[in-house]
Every structure is written in structure tokens, then in C-alpha cells.
N, C-alpha and C positions, 0 to 999 in steps of 0.2 A: 309777321308770316306764322302764318297759321299750320301748323301740322297735322294731318292724317292720322286721325286714333290707330289707324292699320302700319303706318310709319312708323308711328312710337313703339306698337306691339312687337315689332319687327327687331329695332335698335335691340330692346329690353332683351327679345330673347336673346340675339348676336352676344350682348356683352355677358351674360347671366351662363352663356353655354362656355365662352371664353376664362370667367373663371376657373371652370372645371380642367382636371387631367382627362388628357383625350381624348380615352376610351371611355368616360362620363359623359365628357363632353357634345360627342356625336349621338352616343342612345338620348343624352336631355333634351338635348337640341329637338331629335327626330321625334321622339314623345310630344313634347309640347306643340311644333307646328301640328301634328295629326290634332292635337284636340281644340287648337284656332282653325283649322280648317273646316273639321266636323260641326263647328259649334257657328261658322260660317264666318270668321273674323275677319280673316285674309283668304283670297280664290287660290283656288287649284291652281290657277300657273304662277302663284307665287310661292304655296306652297312647293311643286316642282324644283321652280329657280333657287328656292332656299338648302332641298332636300339633298340637291347635285352640288351646290357651293360645299356643301358639309363633306360630302361623302371626296370631292376631290381635297377640301382641305386635311378628311384621316390619311386618304392617300399617300398626301408633302408628310404629313407627322410622323406615320412609319416608316418612309424612304429613310427622311432626318436619324429618327432613331435609331436605323438598323444600322448606317450607317455611321453613328456616333458607335454601335457594339464594335463592330469592324474594327474600327481607329483605333479602339480600346485593348484588343485583341491580338493587332498584329504589334502596339507599341510594348505591353507585355509580356509578352510568348516567348522571352528571352530573359523575363522575371524572378525568379523563384516563387515556391507556393505555400504562402504564411495560411496556415492552421490556428485557430487560438480557440479549441472546443476543450476548456481545463487548463488546457497546457499552451506554448505558443515552440509553435514547430517552424524549422523553417526548412521547405528540401528544393530540389531541383526536378519538374514536372512531368520527366522520365522515371521517377523515382531512382534514380542512379544513389543520390547523398539525402542525406538529413541533418541535420542540429538540432536540439534541444538544450535551453537553460532549463536547468532542475533545483528543487531544493523541498526544503519545508523546516516550518517552527514547530515547536512543542511548549504548549508555558502550562508547567503544573500550582497547582493549591493544595496544600497538604497538612492535614491534622490529624494528629500522630496518636495514641495512646501507647506505650508501651505497655504498661499494665506492672510496674517494677520491676521489668528488665533493663539491666540494665550492662555496661559497653564493656565492662572486667578493666577496665583502669581506673586501679588506684578507689574504688568505690563510687566513681563519676558515674551519677544516673542520667537518663534520656528519658523518663516517663513519659513526660508529654509538650509537645509541644505543635506551633504552627508556622507554616514556611512556604515560598515560593522558587519555583526552580523553571528554568531553562533547562530542560531533560533535552533537546533538539534543536541545531540550527544549523544546519547544513545549506551546502550551496556549491553548486557543480554543474555538470553538462555531458550530455552523450549525445552520439551519434552516428551514422554507418556512410559508407563512402565504397558504393557498391558491392561486395558482400561480406566487407570488413566493418567492424565495429568498434567502440571505444567506446570509455566511461570515466566518469570523475566525481569523482564527492569525497568535501571533506565536511568536519561538522568543526563547528569552532563554540558550542555548547560550555564549553569548563574556560572560554579561555584565548585557549592557545588551539593552531587547528592541528585534528588528528584525521589522519586519512581512512575514509572505508573501501569504496569501490577505485582502482586506478588500474585497469585493466587494456588494454588491446586483445578484439576477436577474430575472428573468422567463421565463417557459416557457410551451410548452401546444401542442398539435397543430393540427399545417395541412392535415391529413385523417389519414384511420383507420390510414393506416403509417404514414406522414411527423411528425416533429417537431422544433422548432426554438426555439432560446433564445440569450439575450442576458446577457451580465455589464456590469455599470457598477463600477468599482473596479479595483483587482489584482491580477491572477490571471496564470494561466497563457500566455505568446503560444503564438500556433498554430505548432510547425513541428517541431521534433524527438523522435521516440517516446524513449532513453533521457534524454531533459532534464525529461517532462513525467510519465513513470513514478512516480510515488509512493516517498520514497525508504522507505515501510513496507514493500514489496514486493522491492523491489530483487535478484535473485538474488547480489549483490557485497557486498561493501561502499562500493567508492566506483565513482561510473559512469563512462564511458570519458575519455582523455584530451578530447577535442572537446566532452561535453554538461554542461549547465550552465556556462558562460562565453562569451567574449566572441563563440566560430560560433554558439552555441546557445544565448541566455540561455533563462534559466526564468520569473522572474516579473516582471511592468511593472504602473503603472499605465494604464486607458485601457478603449477598450469591446473584447470578443470576440463575435463570432457563433457560433453553433454549427445545421449544418442535418442529422438525419440519420433514418437508418430507425428507425422502430421496435426492431427487432431490432441495431441496430448493425453491420449487415451494410454499408453505407457509411456515409461519416463526409464532411461537405466542414464545416474551421472557418476564422477567420478573426478575426486580430486587428488593433488600431490604437492603437501606444502610446506614451507618451515620458515613459518613464524610469522609474526604480523608486520608491519612496517610499522617502526619509529622513527623518528626522527629522518627519514627518504633511506632507510635500509631495514634490514631483520638482522639480528643478534648472529652469530656463525655459531653458537653456542642454543640454539632454539632448536627445539625439539622438530622432526621429521614425522607430518601426517600423512597417512595415505586412507581416503575414506570413499565409502561407495553406497551410491543411494539409490532404489527404484521405487517405482510405483506405477500401477495400474486401476483401471477403472474397470469390476465386473462387472458394473451395473449402470447404465448413459440409457434413461427417457430425454433427456434434455442436462441443458449448463441445470439449471435449476430443481431436475430427480434424477440426482446420483449418486453411484456410492464410490468413493478411493480407498486403497490400500495402500501403505507406505513401507519399507524397509531400508534400515541403515547398517551399516559398519565401521565402525574407526578404530585405527590403528595407530600408536603415536607411541615415537621413540623417548628413550630416556633424557634425551638434551642434558643440560648442563646439572641433572641431577636431581631438583627440585618440583615438588608439585602442592600445590593449595588449592582447596576449590571454601570457597565461603560466600555465605548468603545473609541479606538480609531478611528481618522477618516479614514487613510489611510497608516497610514504606523506599524509599531511593534513597532519603533527605537525613537520615539518621542514621549517627554513628555505630550502635550497635548490628555486631553479625554473629549471633546467635550460633550460631553451622559454620563451624570454621575448622577443618580439619585440613592438617598437611602429613603429608608421606617420606618417611625418612628414607636416604639411599636409594629415592625412586629409580626403578629400572622401569620406564614406559605403562604403556594403557592401552586394552581391547576392552573396543563397545560397541553394544548392539542395540539399537531402537526399533520400534513398531509404531505408525499412527494408521489411523484410521478417519475418515472423513465421511459426514452423511449432508447432502443436503436434500433436503423436500419441500418447495416452494417459500416461503418467508422462515422455517423452520431448518437450523443446523444443529449439529453436534463433529464434535472432535473430541478423538482420545488420544495418545501420545503415551508411549513408557517407555524408557531410558536404564539399560541395566552398565553399569562401568565398572571396571577392575583398573587400579591402581599396585601398579607390582612392585615389592618394593625385594632389595635383595638380602635385608637383614629384618626384618618382621613380615609380618602374614600382611598379606595380601587386603586392599581396604577396598572393601566395594562399596558401589554406589547404587542405587534405586531409584528408582523415581514417575511419575505418574501425574497427571491431568488429564479433566475430564471435566469441557466446557458442554456448555448449550444455548443457542442465543433462538431469538424469534423476532420476525419483523411485525409492528402492531400496524405498520399503512400498507403492508402487504408486497414489500420489496424482496431479495433474496440473497444471502450470504452467495459471495460473487466468485466464482470460476478459473480462472483464469491459466496455463498452461502447467494446471500440476499445484499451484495456490493459489490463495485468496488473496483481491482485488479491490477495487474500486466500486461504493455502490451508487447507483443515480438513482434520489428520487423522484418514486412516482408523480409526487403533487410538487405545488411551487411552495408549499408548506414545511417541507420536510420528508423524510423518513425519523422514525422510532424505533428502536431496538433493544430489547429485552436483552440481557444474558446474568447465566450462571457459571463455577466452574468451582469445583474442586480438587486438590492437589496435595502428593504426598512429598517428599525428600528423606532418603534416610540411608545411611551413612554406619558401614560398621565394620571394625578389623582389630586383629592385637596389636602390643605394641611388645618388643620387648619376649613376646610370645609369650606372654598370661596377662598383658595388662589389658583388658576388655575398653577399647572408646565406640562412643554412640554417639551421632544423635539424630532426631528426629521429627519431623514438624510437620501437621495437616493445618490447611489453611482452605476457607468457601474465600468467595469473590464473589458480590452481584455488583450490576451495573445498568445504565440505561446507559442507552445511545443517543446522538442529537446530529442528522446530519442533515442539514438546512440546503447546502450545495455540496457537488461531487467533491471537489478540493477541500471541503473546510467537515471539522468534524467535534464536539463538543459530547465532552466525556463525564461521566458519577460516576466512581469506583465505591467500594465501601467495602474491605478486607478484616479478614482475623481468624488470627492461628487457634485451631482450638484444641492444639495437642500440641507439647512441646518439652524433648526431653535432649540434655545439653552434659556432655560427659559422662553419659550412662544415666545419670541422673534426673528425672521427671521434675519438669518445672511447672509450680503454681500461674506463671504467667501468661498471660494471653493476649498478648497486642494485638490493637489494632488498629486502622484508620479512614479518613472520608476524604478520598482522592477528588481532584476536579482540573480536566485537562481540557486544553482551548487551542486547534492544531488546523494549519492550512499546510498543503504542500501544493506543489507546482511543476 
């Protein structure tokens, strides 16, 4: 049987169009039929017939797709909403509750040159060395139920679990422009900026000398209260705590600590062009009558702690802190100062002062991200990631008298240079070079200038 050329063309047209998606199907076939009609390959009657058939098929396809969408919407109406943008959040569709697993992994590789600095134990030196460390390995969860919130996170990096955050909270609006909230359990003390800033978003591998130490403690168990503007243009927080949870409880001899911190934004063009100022005060009881501040020079993996001061007959502490954060496009600067006095019943008070000044610049155009009064995660603008250069200078100094006559003094100056690469907002690679340029131990100047080259690979969710 001989087929007409026109029939073959029409059959080929229908077959080719059938292989395309519905929308492209009709558009492609309509264009092709017009070409065939204009060239006289098919008649106007055949063109109209096929055009009407295509239109009818499109209506059926669209109706079928709409029905499928409707059935899917009805079937999933009562199912939770799942968000996967860099984190996994499960929530109900009315926003009444949500649940999120959280965690972070930070792996460090370090090369240290202690430049003749010893750990003070029987002349044992720790001059040079290389090592790796799992600095943080945290798992936990957080969420909310109506106006209530909760969070639990533990760190397993040391082999045993240590509790970080473990609290139940409540928050609500005071009015249209003001919010308030309270946390019951273990959470951050309301004091220093660099101590509370999350390790996930820090510009450097290590915090400054004074941060996350006896001079600026991080987390303790108790009550924390916060009042803030809805846009966090101002914030007032306070905490009353009595030690850190260890083995599921705090020690009855742990000192009671009351702290308060406030911050305000005197200038804000937008979140990428702004200035924030913060102030804090801390009052700590004597507890079991012991106090000790000690600090490594350049690396968390070395045993040496050249700055090591204890206070005999300890009778409580008072401390002040001030910080300034400025962001201008890809550039940021952050400075913080801490003044800490540890009182003694038998000796003069031990005075501690510390400060740090840092600056950073994103070569790829991103900005230091400000969120709720602190820094947060940066999302790269390019699929090739974000690059940031950072630098910091810091100082720590302690001074006091023992027995009313013997002067004790420790002091250290250190600078840090760093490069951060953020390929995705949940991944960060960091390279730091630290060097101590001036060191005084027990009142005597030291010739040692320890240094370290440090690398970190981290991920969080």
C-alpha cells in the first residue's frame, strides 16, 4: 500500500510532538503545522483539523495536571512542612511547632613552633610539633511549640559528652515593636560579644585570649532574660547562673554569677552598612574560694600555658566589657575590651585587662552577616564560593601583689592573619597564622615568640 506524502508528514509531526512536554508539545506542533501549510505540503483543511485536535489535547492535559495537583495538596494537607535549605527543619503548616536536628564538626591540623617556651614541668619542652584535633563534634536538636522553645546540644569531641546548651524557653511580644524571652536551663551568660558569638561563624579558628575563659565565661545553668527591639536595633539581656552542668548537675560550691549586657545600633543604613555598640557587666561570687585563669599561647593542642594566675583566698569578681562592631559592605571591624578584677581577702586584688581588634574583607563581595545582635552564616554569591581575608591583634595582661609585696605580672601580645574559604554556607575552610610578639611571665620578660600555622575544615547543620 502506498502512503501519501502528506499522511507521512502529519504522522511524523504528531509523533515528534508527542515526545515533547505538554507545553512545548503544542507550541512546536503549531509552528510545524504552519510551516507545512504555508509551503503547501498540507491543506488548510488538514491544518485546521490538526490545530483543533492539538488544542483539545492541551486542555485535557492541563485539566489532568490540575487534578493531580489538587489530589496531592489534599493528600498532604495534614503532613508537616519540611525545609532543607542548608538545614533540616520539620514544622507544621500553621507555624505552631517546629523541630530541627543540629550539629557541627570541626577538624584542625596544626603546626607549632613554641620558640623555646617550656611547659614548666621538670624542664620538659614542647618547642615544635604537629598534630590534629577534633576540636568540636556536636549533636543536638532545637525547636518550638507555640510560644515555647527548647534546645539541647552536647559535644563529643573529647570522647565523653559535655553539655553545651540545655534549656526550655518562652518568648512573646511585649508590644508591636518589642519582644521578650526567658530561658530556663544552661545557656550563654549575658556578657561578652566574642564569647557568645557562635564558633560556626567565627572569623578566626580560636577566640581572643580573654574570651570563653574565667574572664568571660560562656555557658552556665540558671535563668537568662532578654528584651529587644523586633529588629534588634537595641537589646538588653541579663542572666543569673550558678555553675556549669557537669555529670547532669552543678556543684553546690559553684559561684553564683549575675551578668547583664546591652547593645544598640546608632547607625544603620542596612544590615551591610551599620555600627553596633555593646556594654556588659558581670558580678561573680566567691563560690568555693578558688579562682584560676590560664591560657595557651598559640595552639589548643599544646600543653604549655605561659599565662597562669591563681588568686589565693578568693572573694568574688567584678568585670566590665565593651565592644564595637562596624560593617561597611565587604569590610568589617570588631573591637572588644574586658576589665576583670578578682578580689582576695588576704592579698591585693588581681587585675586582668584584655582587648582584641580585628578586621576582615570579603574579596568576593559578601558581607559579615549581622543577625540578632551577633554574627551569623555567610551565603556565597558565586557557585565558586566566598573568600575572606582577616587580621587580628590582641593583648592580655594581669597584675597583682602576693602577700602585699611580691609583684605578679603576666602579659602577651599576639597577632593573627587568616584566609577563609566558604564554598557553601554550611562549609568553611580556614587557614590561620598566629604569633606572639611580646611575652611576660611572672614579671620577667621572655625572649620566646611562639607561633602556629593552623588549618580547619568545618561543617554544620
